[in-house]
N, CA, C and O atoms as a GROMACS GRO file, in nm:
protein
  296
    1MET      N    1   3.247  -7.347 -22.815
    1MET     CA    2   3.215  -7.383 -22.679
    1MET      C    3   3.318  -7.324 -22.582
    1MET      O    4   3.280  -7.272 -22.477
    2PHE      N    5   3.446  -7.330 -22.617
    2PHE     CA    6   3.549  -7.279 -22.527
    2PHE      C    7   3.533  -7.129 -22.505
    2PHE      O    8   3.554  -7.080 -22.394
    3SER      N    9   3.497  -7.058 -22.610
    3SER     CA   10   3.479  -6.913 -22.594
    3SER      C   11   3.363  -6.882 -22.501
    3SER      O   12   3.368  -6.785 -22.426
    4GLU      N   13   3.259  -6.964 -22.503
    4GLU     CA   14   3.146  -6.945 -22.412
    4GLU      C   15   3.189  -6.968 -22.268
    4GLU      O   16   3.148  -6.894 -22.178
    5ILE      N   17   3.270  -7.070 -22.246
    5ILE     CA   18   3.322  -7.097 -22.112
    5ILE      C   19   3.407  -6.980 -22.065
    5ILE      O   20   3.395  -6.937 -21.950
    6SER      N   21   3.492  -6.929 -22.152
    6SER     CA   22   3.577  -6.816 -22.116
    6SER      C   23   3.495  -6.694 -22.079
    6SER      O   24   3.525  -6.626 -21.980
    7HIS      N   25   3.391  -6.666 -22.157
    7HIS     CA   26   3.304  -6.553 -22.125
    7HIS      C   27   3.233  -6.575 -21.992
    7HIS      O   28   3.220  -6.482 -21.913
    8ASP      N   29   3.189  -6.697 -21.968
    8ASP     CA   30   3.122  -6.728 -21.842
    8ASP      C   31   3.216  -6.711 -21.723
    8ASP      O   32   3.171  -6.676 -21.614
    9LEU      N   33   3.344  -6.736 -21.742
    9LEU     CA   34   3.440  -6.719 -21.634
    9LEU      C   35   3.476  -6.572 -21.613
    9LEU      O   36   3.508  -6.531 -21.501
   10LYS      N   37   3.472  -6.494 -21.719
   10LYS     CA   38   3.507  -6.352 -21.707
   10LYS      C   39   3.411  -6.278 -21.615
   10LYS      O   40   3.454  -6.191 -21.539
   11THR      N   41   3.284  -6.310 -21.620
   11THR     CA   42   3.184  -6.236 -21.542
   11THR      C   43   3.210  -6.246 -21.392
   11THR      O   44   3.216  -6.142 -21.326
   12PRO      N   45   3.227  -6.366 -21.334
   12PRO     CA   46   3.254  -6.369 -21.190
   12PRO      C   47   3.389  -6.309 -21.152
   12PRO      O   48   3.404  -6.254 -21.043
   13ILE      N   49   3.488  -6.318 -21.241
   13ILE     CA   50   3.618  -6.259 -21.212
   13ILE      C   51   3.605  -6.107 -21.205
   13ILE      O   52   3.662  -6.044 -21.116
   14ILE      N   53   3.531  -6.049 -21.297
   14ILE     CA   54   3.510  -5.904 -21.296
   14ILE      C   55   3.432  -5.864 -21.171
   14ILE      O   56   3.464  -5.763 -21.107
   15ARG      N   57   3.331  -5.941 -21.136
   15ARG     CA   58   3.253  -5.911 -21.016
   15ARG      C   59   3.340  -5.916 -20.890
   15ARG      O   60   3.330  -5.830 -20.803
   16LEU      N   61   3.426  -6.018 -20.881
   16LEU     CA   62   3.516  -6.029 -20.766
   16LEU      C   63   3.616  -5.913 -20.762
   16LEU      O   64   3.648  -5.861 -20.655
   17ARG      N   65   3.663  -5.874 -20.878
   17ARG     CA   66   3.756  -5.761 -20.883
   17ARG      C   67   3.689  -5.633 -20.835
   17ARG      O   68   3.749  -5.556 -20.760
   18LEU      N   69   3.567  -5.610 -20.878
   18LEU     CA   70   3.493  -5.491 -20.833
   18LEU      C   71   3.473  -5.493 -20.682
   18LEU      O   72   3.489  -5.390 -20.616
   19ARG      N   73   3.440  -5.609 -20.628
   19ARG     CA   74   3.424  -5.620 -20.482
   19ARG      C   75   3.556  -5.594 -20.412
   19ARG      O   76   3.560  -5.527 -20.309
   20ALA      N   77   3.665  -5.646 -20.467
   20ALA     CA   78   3.797  -5.624 -20.407
   20ALA      C   79   3.832  -5.476 -20.410
   20ALA      O   80   3.887  -5.423 -20.313
   21GLU      N   81   3.801  -5.408 -20.521
   21GLU     CA   82   3.831  -5.266 -20.532
   21GLU      C   83   3.756  -5.183 -20.430
   21GLU      O   84   3.800  -5.074 -20.393
   22MET      N   85   3.643  -5.233 -20.384
   22MET     CA   86   3.562  -5.159 -20.287
   22MET      C   87   3.610  -5.176 -20.143
   22MET      O   88   3.562  -5.107 -20.053
   23LEU      N   89   3.705  -5.266 -20.120
   23LEU     CA   90   3.758  -5.284 -19.985
   23LEU      C   91   3.838  -5.160 -19.944
   23LEU      O   92   3.918  -5.108 -20.022
   24ASP      N   93   3.815  -5.115 -19.823
   24ASP     CA   94   3.885  -4.996 -19.774
   24ASP      C   95   4.028  -5.027 -19.731
   24ASP      O   96   4.116  -4.941 -19.741
   25ASP      N   97   4.051  -5.147 -19.686
   25ASP     CA   98   4.181  -5.185 -19.632
   25ASP      C   99   4.274  -5.231 -19.745
   25ASP      O  100   4.248  -5.333 -19.809
   26ASP      N  101   4.382  -5.156 -19.768
   26ASP     CA  102   4.478  -5.191 -19.874
   26ASP      C  103   4.539  -5.328 -19.852
   26ASP      O  104   4.565  -5.401 -19.948
   27ALA      N  105   4.564  -5.363 -19.727
   27ALA     CA  106   4.626  -5.492 -19.696
   27ALA      C  107   4.536  -5.608 -19.734
   27ALA      O  108   4.586  -5.716 -19.765
   28LYS      N  109   4.407  -5.588 -19.733
   28LYS     CA  110   4.313  -5.693 -19.774
   28LYS      C  111   4.287  -5.688 -19.924
   28LYS      O  112   4.270  -5.792 -19.988
   29ARG      N  113   4.284  -5.567 -19.980
   29ARG     CA  114   4.249  -5.551 -20.121
   29ARG      C  115   4.358  -5.605 -20.214
   29ARG      O  116   4.327  -5.675 -20.310
   30GLU      N  117   4.482  -5.574 -20.187
   30GLU     CA  118   4.592  -5.611 -20.276
   30GLU      C  119   4.605  -5.762 -20.300
   30GLU      O  120   4.623  -5.802 -20.415
   31PRO      N  121   4.597  -5.846 -20.197
   31PRO     CA  122   4.606  -5.991 -20.225
   31PRO      C  123   4.494  -6.042 -20.316
   31PRO      O  124   4.516  -6.128 -20.401
   32PHE      N  125   4.373  -5.988 -20.298
   32PHE     CA  126   4.262  -6.029 -20.385
   32PHE      C  127   4.291  -5.992 -20.530
   32PHE      O  128   4.274  -6.074 -20.621
   33ILE      N  129   4.335  -5.869 -20.550
   33ILE     CA  130   4.362  -5.823 -20.686
   33ILE      C  131   4.477  -5.902 -20.748
   33ILE      O  132   4.472  -5.938 -20.865
   34CYS      N  133   4.580  -5.930 -20.668
   34CYS     CA  134   4.694  -6.008 -20.718
   34CYS      C  135   4.652  -6.150 -20.756
   34CYS      O  136   4.709  -6.208 -20.850
   35ASP      N  137   4.556  -6.207 -20.687
   35ASP     CA  138   4.506  -6.341 -20.721
   35ASP      C  139   4.418  -6.338 -20.845
   35ASP      O  140   4.419  -6.433 -20.923
   36LEU      N  141   4.343  -6.232 -20.863
   36LEU     CA  142   4.251  -6.224 -20.977
   36LEU      C  143   4.321  -6.187 -21.107
   36LEU      O  144   4.275  -6.225 -21.215
   37GLU      N  145   4.429  -6.114 -21.098
   37GLU     CA  146   4.501  -6.070 -21.218
   37GLU      C  147   4.540  -6.184 -21.310
   37GLU      O  148   4.510  -6.176 -21.430
   38PRO      N  149   4.607  -6.291 -21.262
   38PRO     CA  150   4.643  -6.400 -21.352
   38PRO      C  151   4.522  -6.470 -21.414
   38PRO      O  152   4.528  -6.515 -21.528
   39LEU      N  153   4.414  -6.480 -21.339
   39LEU     CA  154   4.294  -6.543 -21.395
   39LEU      C  155   4.240  -6.461 -21.511
   39LEU      O  156   4.204  -6.517 -21.615
   40GLY      N  157   4.234  -6.330 -21.494
   40GLY     CA  158   4.187  -6.243 -21.601
   40GLY      C  159   4.275  -6.253 -21.724
   40GLY      O  160   4.225  -6.253 -21.837
   41ILE      N  161   4.406  -6.260 -21.703
   41ILE     CA  162   4.499  -6.272 -21.815
   41ILE      C  163   4.481  -6.403 -21.889
   41ILE      O  164   4.484  -6.406 -22.012
   42MET      N  165   4.461  -6.512 -21.814
   42MET     CA  166   4.440  -6.642 -21.879
   42MET      C  167   4.312  -6.643 -21.961
   42MET      O  168   4.310  -6.696 -22.072
   43ILE      N  169   4.206  -6.585 -21.907
   43ILE     CA  170   4.079  -6.580 -21.981
   43ILE      C  171   4.096  -6.495 -22.107
   43ILE      O  172   4.052  -6.534 -22.215
   44LYS      N  173   4.161  -6.380 -22.092
   44LYS     CA  174   4.183  -6.293 -22.209
   44LYS      C  175   4.267  -6.364 -22.314
   44LYS      O  176   4.238  -6.354 -22.434
   45SER      N  177   4.370  -6.435 -22.272
   45SER     CA  178   4.454  -6.510 -22.365
   45SER      C  179   4.374  -6.618 -22.436
   45SER      O  180   4.389  -6.639 -22.556
   46ALA      N  181   4.290  -6.686 -22.361
   46ALA     CA  182   4.208  -6.792 -22.421
   46ALA      C  183   4.115  -6.734 -22.526
   46ALA      O  184   4.098  -6.793 -22.633
   47LEU      N  185   4.055  -6.621 -22.497
   47LEU     CA  186   3.966  -6.558 -22.595
   47LEU      C  187   4.042  -6.512 -22.718
   47LEU      O  188   3.990  -6.522 -22.830
   48GLN      N  189   4.163  -6.463 -22.700
   48GLN     CA  190   4.243  -6.421 -22.816
   48GLN      C  191   4.278  -6.540 -22.904
   48GLN      O  192   4.280  -6.528 -23.026
   49VAL      N  193   4.307  -6.653 -22.842
   49VAL     CA  194   4.338  -6.774 -22.919
   49VAL      C  195   4.216  -6.817 -23.000
   49VAL      O  196   4.228  -6.850 -23.118
   50VAL      N  197   4.100  -6.816 -22.935
   50VAL     CA  198   3.978  -6.861 -23.003
   50VAL      C  199   3.941  -6.765 -23.115
   50VAL      O  200   3.910  -6.809 -23.226
   51TYR      N  201   3.944  -6.635 -23.088
   51TYR     CA  202   3.901  -6.539 -23.189
   51TYR      C  203   4.012  -6.501 -23.286
   51TYR      O  204   3.985  -6.471 -23.402
   52GLY      N  205   4.136  -6.502 -23.237
   52GLY     CA  206   4.248  -6.461 -23.323
   52GLY      C  207   4.298  -6.574 -23.410
   52GLY      O  208   4.356  -6.551 -23.516
   53GLY      N  209   4.275  -6.696 -23.365
   53GLY     CA  210   4.318  -6.812 -23.442
   53GLY      C  211   4.469  -6.824 -23.445
   53GLY      O  212   4.541  -6.752 -23.376
   54GLY      N  213   4.514  -6.914 -23.525
   54GLY     CA  214   4.657  -6.938 -23.536
   54GLY      C  215   4.680  -7.081 -23.578
   54GLY      O  216   4.590  -7.165 -23.569
   55GLY      N  217   4.798  -7.110 -23.622
   55GLY     CA  218   4.830  -7.243 -23.670
   55GLY      C  219   4.823  -7.350 -23.563
   55GLY      O  220   4.789  -7.465 -23.592
   56GLN      N  221   4.854  -7.313 -23.440
   56GLN     CA  222   4.853  -7.411 -23.332
   56GLN      C  223   4.740  -7.382 -23.235
   56GLN      O  224   4.758  -7.392 -23.114
   57CYS      N  225   4.627  -7.348 -23.287
   57CYS     CA  226   4.512  -7.308 -23.205
   57CYS      C  227   4.475  -7.415 -23.104
   57CYS      O  228   4.456  -7.384 -22.986
   58GLY      N  229   4.465  -7.539 -23.146
   58GLY     CA  230   4.426  -7.647 -23.055
   58GLY      C  231   4.525  -7.664 -22.942
   58GLY      O  232   4.485  -7.683 -22.827
   59LEU      N  233   4.653  -7.658 -22.973
   59LEU     CA  234   4.756  -7.671 -22.871
   59LEU      C  235   4.748  -7.556 -22.771
   59LEU      O  236   4.758  -7.578 -22.651
   60ALA      N  237   4.729  -7.435 -22.819
   60ALA     CA  238   4.721  -7.319 -22.731
   60ALA      C  239   4.598  -7.327 -22.642
   60ALA      O  240   4.605  -7.294 -22.523
   61ILE      N  241   4.487  -7.371 -22.697
   61ILE     CA  242   4.365  -7.384 -22.618
   61ILE      C  243   4.385  -7.488 -22.508
   61ILE      O  244   4.348  -7.464 -22.393
   62ARG      N  245   4.443  -7.601 -22.542
   62ARG     CA  246   4.466  -7.706 -22.442
   62ARG      C  247   4.556  -7.657 -22.330
   62ARG      O  248   4.526  -7.678 -22.213
   63SER      N  249   4.666  -7.592 -22.365
   63SER     CA  250   4.759  -7.547 -22.262
   63SER      C  251   4.697  -7.437 -22.176
   63SER      O  252   4.719  -7.433 -22.055
   64THR      N  253   4.620  -7.348 -22.237
   64THR     CA  254   4.553  -7.242 -22.161
   64THR      C  255   4.448  -7.303 -22.070
   64THR      O  256   4.437  -7.264 -21.954
   65LEU      N  257   4.372  -7.397 -22.120
   65LEU     CA  258   4.269  -7.461 -22.039
   65LEU      C  259   4.332  -7.538 -21.923
   65LEU      O  260   4.282  -7.533 -21.811
   66GLN      N  261   4.441  -7.608 -21.950
   66GLN     CA  262   4.509  -7.680 -21.843
   66GLN      C  263   4.559  -7.583 -21.736
   66GLN      O  264   4.545  -7.611 -21.617
   67SER      N  265   4.616  -7.472 -21.777
   67SER     CA  266   4.664  -7.372 -21.681
   67SER      C  267   4.550  -7.317 -21.598
   67SER      O  268   4.561  -7.301 -21.476
   68MET      N  269   4.438  -7.287 -21.665
   68MET     CA  270   4.322  -7.234 -21.597
   68MET      C  271   4.268  -7.333 -21.494
   68MET      O  272   4.238  -7.296 -21.381
   69LEU      N  273   4.257  -7.458 -21.535
   69LEU     CA  274   4.204  -7.559 -21.445
   69LEU      C  275   4.297  -7.582 -21.326
   69LEU      O  276   4.250  -7.608 -21.216
   70MET      N  277   4.427  -7.574 -21.348
   70MET     CA  278   4.521  -7.590 -21.238
   70MET      C  279   4.504  -7.478 -21.136
   70MET      O  280   4.508  -7.503 -21.016
   71VAL      N  281   4.485  -7.355 -21.183
   71VAL     CA  282   4.467  -7.242 -21.092
   71VAL      C  283   4.335  -7.254 -21.019
   71VAL      O  284   4.329  -7.230 -20.898
   72VAL      N  285   4.229  -7.289 -21.089
   72VAL     CA  286   4.098  -7.301 -21.027
   72VAL      C  287   4.096  -7.415 -20.926
   72VAL      O  288   4.037  -7.402 -20.819
   73ALA      N  289   4.159  -7.526 -20.958
   73ALA     CA  290   4.160  -7.642 -20.868
   73ALA      C  291   4.246  -7.616 -20.745
   73ALA      O  292   4.222  -7.674 -20.639
   74TRP      N  293   4.345  -7.531 -20.759
   74TRP     CA  294   4.434  -7.504 -20.648
   74TRP      C  295   4.366  -7.415 -20.553
   74TRP      O  296   4.422  -7.379 -20.450
   0.00000   0.00000   0.00000
């Protein structure tokens, strides 16, 4: 289930990044990209935990999910 949520979050993040890349004004584009970068990294990390596994998989998923929710809620 968590991997499905991560994939569902990746799609809008990629779409937003593409829209940001299309902005002509560097001053407007850079803040968008800087905000999207950590979200993409968190999603990628979450997917690696789910697919890569590990001894502390549950702990890593919880901490990644908490981080993601904090960023989204903020």
